[in-house]
C-alpha positions as CSV (number, residue, x, y, z in Angstrom):
1,M,0.0,0.0,0.0
2,F,2.8,2.4,0.9
3,L,4.5,1.6,-2.4
4,I,1.4,2.4,-4.4
5,A,1.0,5.7,-2.5
6,C,4.6,6.7,-3.2
7,L,4.3,5.8,-6.9
8,A,1.1,7.8,-7.1
9,I,2.5,10.9,-5.5
10,L,5.8,10.9,-7.5
11,P,4.3,12.2,-10.8
12,L,2.4,15.0,-8.9
13,L,5.7,16.1,-7.2
14,L,7.4,16.1,-10.6
15,I,4.7,18.2,-12.1
16,A,4.8,20.6,-9.2
17,Y,8.6,20.8,-9.4
18,Y,8.6,21.4,-13.1
19,T,5.9,24.2,-12.8
20,I,7.9,26.0,-10.0
21,Q,11.1,25.8,-12.0
22,R,9.4,27.1,-15.2
23,T,7.7,30.0,-13.4
24,A,10.8,31.0,-11.5
25,G,12.4,31.5,-14.9
26,H,15.9,30.9,-13.7
27,H,16.5,27.9,-15.9
28,S,16.0,27.1,-19.5
29,R,13.6,24.3,-20.6
30,E,16.6,22.0,-21.3
31,D,18.1,22.7,-17.8
32,T,14.7,22.0,-16.2
33,R,14.3,18.7,-18.1
34,H,17.8,17.6,-17.1
35,M,17.2,18.4,-13.5
36,I,13.9,16.4,-13.5
37,Q,15.6,13.4,-15.1
38,D,18.4,13.5,-12.5
39,M,15.8,13.7,-9.7
40,V,13.9,10.7,-11.2
41,V,17.1,8.6,-11.5
42,E,18.0,9.5,-7.9
43,A,14.5,8.6,-6.6
44,M,14.6,5.2,-8.5
45,N,18.1,4.5,-7.1
46,K,16.9,5.2,-3.6
47,H,13.9,3.0,-4.2
48,D,16.1,0.1,-5.3
49,Q,18.4,0.6,-2.2
50,D,15.3,0.4,0.1
51,F,14.4,-3.0,-1.3
52,D,18.0,-4.2,-1.0
53,D,18.0,-3.5,2.8
């Protein structure tokens, strides 16, 4: 149940993060996309480590 909740919330957090970054205007679209990809990779790596423990 916890896993389902986390997976359901992740896209919402990504959308919110993308929106905040775009409205702040400090980063180009490519920079924002790169940051989001890095964040997703980091989250998936953490998720894999949680299962390894």
